[in-house]
C-alpha positions as CSV (number, residue, x, y, z in Angstrom):
1,M,33.1,50.6,64.9
2,Q,29.3,50.6,64.9
3,R,29.0,52.5,61.7
4,Y,31.9,50.9,59.7
5,G,32.4,47.6,61.4
6,H,31.2,45.9,58.3
7,L,34.5,46.9,56.6
8,A,36.5,45.1,59.3
9,P,36.9,41.8,57.5
10,R,38.3,43.5,54.4
11,F,40.6,45.7,56.5
12,L,41.9,42.7,58.5
13,E,42.4,40.5,55.4
14,N,44.7,43.2,53.9
15,M,46.5,44.3,57.0
16,R,50.3,44.1,57.1
17,S,51.1,46.1,60.3
18,Q,52.3,44.1,63.3
19,E,50.4,44.5,66.5
20,R,53.4,44.5,68.9
21,V,56.0,47.2,68.0
22,T,59.7,46.4,68.4
23,S,62.8,48.4,67.6
24,E,62.9,46.3,64.4
25,S,59.5,47.4,63.2
26,V,59.3,51.1,63.9
27,F,59.2,52.0,60.2
28,Q,55.9,50.8,58.8
29,E,55.1,51.4,55.2
30,G,51.6,52.4,54.2
31,N,49.3,49.8,52.7
32,K,47.5,51.5,49.8
33,V,44.8,48.7,49.7
34,N,43.6,49.6,53.2
35,R,44.1,53.3,52.5
36,A,41.5,53.0,49.7
37,L,39.1,51.5,52.2
38,V,39.7,54.3,54.6
39,E,38.9,56.8,51.8
40,E,35.5,55.1,51.3
41,V,34.8,56.1,54.9
42,L,36.1,59.6,54.4
43,A,34.0,60.1,51.2
44,D,30.9,59.1,53.2
45,L,31.6,61.6,56.0
46,M,33.1,64.6,54.2
47,L,30.6,67.1,53.0
48,P,30.7,69.2,49.8
49,G,32.9,72.3,50.0
50,S,35.7,70.4,51.8
51,T,39.1,71.5,50.4
52,L,42.8,72.0,50.9
53,L,44.1,75.6,50.8
54,G,47.7,76.6,50.4
55,F,48.7,73.4,48.5
56,R,51.4,75.3,46.7
57,N,53.2,75.7,50.1
58,L,53.2,72.0,50.6
59,Q,54.4,71.5,47.0
60,E,57.3,73.8,47.8
61,A,58.2,71.7,50.9
62,Y,58.1,68.6,48.7
63,E,60.3,70.2,46.0
64,R,62.8,71.4,48.6
65,A,62.9,67.9,50.1
66,Q,63.6,66.4,46.7
67,R,66.6,68.9,46.4
68,G,68.1,67.6,49.6
69,E,66.6,70.1,52.1
70,S,64.7,68.7,55.1
71,C,61.1,69.7,55.8
72,L,58.9,69.0,58.9
73,I,55.1,69.2,58.6
74,T,53.6,70.3,61.9
75,M,49.8,69.8,61.9
76,E,47.0,70.5,64.3
77,H,45.5,67.4,65.9
78,Y,41.8,66.8,66.5
79,S,41.2,63.1,65.6
80,N,42.7,59.9,64.3
81,F,41.4,60.9,60.9
82,D,43.6,64.0,60.6
83,L,46.3,62.3,58.6
84,P,43.9,60.3,56.4
85,N,41.9,63.5,55.7
86,L,45.1,65.2,54.5
87,F,45.9,62.3,52.1
88,Y,42.3,62.3,50.8
89,L,42.4,66.1,50.1
90,L,45.8,65.8,48.5
91,R,44.5,63.2,46.1
92,Q,41.9,65.8,45.0
93,Q,44.9,67.8,43.7
94,G,45.7,65.2,41.0
95,A,49.1,63.7,40.2
96,D,51.0,66.4,42.1
97,G,49.0,65.8,45.2
98,E,49.6,62.1,44.9
99,K,53.3,62.6,44.8
100,V,53.3,64.8,47.9
101,A,51.1,62.3,49.8
102,D,53.4,59.4,48.9
103,S,56.4,61.4,50.4
104,I,54.8,61.9,53.8
105,V,55.8,59.8,56.8
106,A,54.1,60.5,60.1
107,M,55.4,60.1,63.6
108,A,52.8,57.9,65.3
109,A,52.3,56.6,68.8
110,M,52.5,52.9,69.2
111,K,48.9,52.7,70.7
112,L,47.6,53.1,67.2
113,N,49.1,49.6,66.6
114,E,48.6,48.0,69.9
115,E,45.3,49.2,71.4
116,D,42.7,47.9,68.9
117,P,42.9,45.8,65.7
118,F,40.2,47.9,64.0
119,V,42.2,51.1,64.7
120,R,45.4,49.4,63.5
121,A,43.7,48.5,60.3
122,F,42.9,52.1,59.6
123,T,46.4,53.1,60.6
124,D,47.9,50.5,58.3
125,G,47.1,52.6,55.3
126,Y,49.7,55.3,56.1
127,T,53.5,55.3,56.2
128,R,54.7,56.1,59.7
129,I,57.5,55.9,62.2
130,V,56.2,54.4,65.5
131,I,57.4,56.0,68.8
132,Y,56.8,55.1,72.4
133,P,55.5,58.4,74.0
134,A,56.9,59.3,77.4
135,R,53.3,59.6,78.8
136,G,52.9,55.8,78.1
137,L,55.1,55.1,81.1
138,E,53.3,57.5,83.5
139,A,50.5,55.1,84.4
140,I,52.7,52.1,85.2
141,E,52.8,51.4,88.9
142,D,54.5,48.0,89.1
143,P,58.3,48.7,89.4
144,E,59.3,45.6,87.4
145,V,56.9,46.4,84.6
146,Y,58.0,50.0,84.6
147,A,61.7,49.0,84.3
148,R,60.9,46.6,81.5
149,E,58.8,49.1,79.6
150,R,61.3,51.9,80.1
151,R,64.0,49.7,78.4
152,R,61.5,48.9,75.6
153,S,60.7,52.6,75.1
154,S,64.4,53.5,74.9
155,E,65.0,50.8,72.3
156,I,61.9,51.8,70.2
157,N,62.7,55.6,70.4
158,R,66.3,55.1,69.4
159,A,65.3,53.1,66.4
160,A,62.6,55.7,65.6
161,L,65.2,58.5,65.7
162,H,67.4,56.5,63.3
163,E,64.5,56.1,60.9
164,L,63.6,59.8,61.2
165,V,67.1,60.8,60.2
166,R,67.1,58.3,57.3
167,C,63.7,59.5,56.0
168,K,64.5,63.2,56.2
169,N,67.7,62.6,54.2
170,Q,65.9,60.6,51.6
171,G,63.3,63.2,50.5
172,Y,60.4,62.3,52.8
173,L,58.3,65.0,54.4
174,V,58.2,64.0,58.1
175,L,54.9,64.9,59.8
176,V,54.4,65.5,63.6
177,F,51.5,66.6,65.7
178,P,53.1,69.1,68.0
179,A,50.4,68.9,70.7
180,G,51.3,65.2,71.0
181,T,47.6,64.3,71.6
182,R,44.2,65.0,70.1
183,Y,42.5,68.2,71.2
184,R,39.7,67.7,73.7
185,P,37.1,70.5,73.9
186,G,37.1,72.0,77.4
187,V,40.7,70.8,78.0
188,P,42.8,73.7,76.6
189,E,46.1,72.1,77.7
190,S,45.5,69.3,75.2
191,K,46.1,71.9,72.5
192,R,49.5,73.1,73.9
193,G,52.6,72.0,72.0
194,I,55.1,69.8,73.9
195,A,58.6,71.1,74.4
196,Q,60.1,68.0,72.7
197,I,58.9,69.3,69.3
198,D,61.7,71.9,69.5
199,S,64.2,69.0,69.2
200,Y,62.4,67.9,66.0
201,M,62.6,71.4,64.6
202,K,66.3,71.5,65.4
203,R,66.9,68.7,62.9
204,F,65.1,70.3,60.0
205,D,65.7,73.2,57.6
206,W,62.0,74.1,57.1
207,V,58.8,73.8,59.0
208,C,55.5,73.5,57.1
209,P,52.5,74.4,59.4
210,V,49.0,72.9,58.6
211,G,45.8,74.2,60.3
212,I,42.5,72.2,60.3
213,G,38.9,73.2,60.4
214,G,36.2,70.6,60.9
215,N,36.3,67.1,62.3
216,L,35.0,63.8,61.1
217,L,35.8,61.8,64.3
218,H,35.2,63.2,67.7
219,V,37.2,61.9,70.7
220,N,35.1,59.6,72.9
221,P,36.7,60.4,76.3
222,S,35.2,57.4,78.0
223,G,35.9,54.8,75.3
224,K,38.5,53.1,73.2
225,M,39.6,54.9,69.9
226,S,37.4,52.5,68.0
227,E,34.5,54.0,69.9
228,D,35.1,57.6,68.8
229,W,32.1,59.3,67.3
230,T,31.9,59.8,63.5
231,N,30.7,63.2,62.3
232,E,29.7,64.4,58.9
233,D,31.4,67.8,58.3
234,V,32.9,70.3,55.9
235,L,36.7,69.9,56.2
236,V,39.1,72.7,55.3
237,Y,42.9,72.2,55.7
238,K,45.2,75.1,55.1
239,V,49.0,74.9,54.6
240,G,50.8,78.0,55.8
241,E,54.0,79.5,54.4
242,L,57.2,77.6,55.1
243,I,59.1,78.6,58.2
244,D,62.9,78.8,58.2
245,A,63.4,76.5,61.2
246,P,66.9,77.6,62.3
247,S,66.0,81.3,62.2
248,F,62.6,80.7,63.9
249,R,64.2,78.8,66.7
250,A,67.1,81.2,67.3
251,Y,64.7,84.2,67.4
252,H,62.3,82.8,69.8
253,R,64.8,81.1,72.0
254,A,66.5,84.4,72.4
255,G,63.2,86.0,73.3
256,A,62.1,83.5,75.9
257,P,61.0,85.3,79.1
258,E,63.0,84.7,82.2
259,G,62.1,81.5,83.9
260,V,60.5,80.0,80.8
261,D,62.0,77.0,79.1
262,P,63.3,78.2,75.7
263,K,62.3,75.0,74.1
264,Q,58.7,75.4,75.3
265,H,58.7,79.0,74.2
266,V,59.7,78.1,70.7
267,V,56.9,75.5,70.5
268,D,54.4,77.9,72.0
269,Q,55.2,80.4,69.2
270,L,54.7,77.6,66.6
271,M,51.4,76.7,68.2
272,A,50.4,80.4,68.0
273,Q,51.0,80.4,64.3
274,L,49.0,77.2,63.9
275,E,46.1,78.9,65.8
276,E,46.2,81.9,63.4
277,I,45.9,79.5,60.5
278,H,43.1,77.7,62.3
279,E,41.2,80.9,62.7
280,E,41.6,81.8,59.1
281,V,40.3,78.3,58.2
282,E,37.2,78.7,60.4
283,S,36.4,82.1,58.7
284,Y,36.7,80.5,55.3
285,R,34.6,77.5,56.4
286,R,31.7,79.4,58.0
287,P,29.8,80.1,54.8
288,L,30.4,76.6,53.6
289,L,28.8,75.2,56.7
290,E,25.8,77.5,56.2
291,Q,25.5,76.1,52.6
292,A,25.7,72.5,53.8
293,A,23.0,73.2,56.4
294,E,20.7,74.5,53.7
295,S,21.3,71.5,51.4
296,P,18.6,68.8,51.4
């Protein structure tokens, strides 16, 4: 907010997203006017050498979706700029990248709408399906408030599921963050996938894994999302080869150790693949960081 608060009037003037999410407003179409403003910020922070690797794999997912197959993008999660960064790097691929970006709809927690108008203005630029995360109920102590919010969460999530099915059947690429939260250094459990992602995978023909190296927006653990710390960095995204979702799930569910939830085991194996991609990205990125450090 301190660095880019001067853009707030322009963001708010263009914003279309509603603050309070209801079952009638879970599908929120991206506002390209505000997306262009977000990209001004990204262009300011993203250092030379930033790139998208494996674009052809994402193209294949898009082409399959257009033929009627369903594809789920599973992406690492480090900041609220992860999705905008992907769109920005896709636009560098020209018209084909634009087509892929326009086909992506992200599953997004409702706090991106409801916590802060400045954050909502950034979120407004991207098409998404809003969900009420289960952890949103955990901190509610008042029984009446809990009962009311639990009903609300059920209504929102039923509507979100309906929209997910509609979108995947209409050629969209649905994107989820399988960890369900942003990774926090020193908190390894924040990088573990949540078991519910297996239920997403069950509904799709293909999974498209995306690893990330670099971060333009570090989590501020003691502040609101609008108080996260900006960071100039070399960003490298890598799209892995498509995963046959039914075969992957069947193989790893059958191989789950005794006493381990098969759903969690499937998601753990997915996260292991994402970590492999992440390590490849960091190896690729290392010399780029050295070049950036030597630049005046």
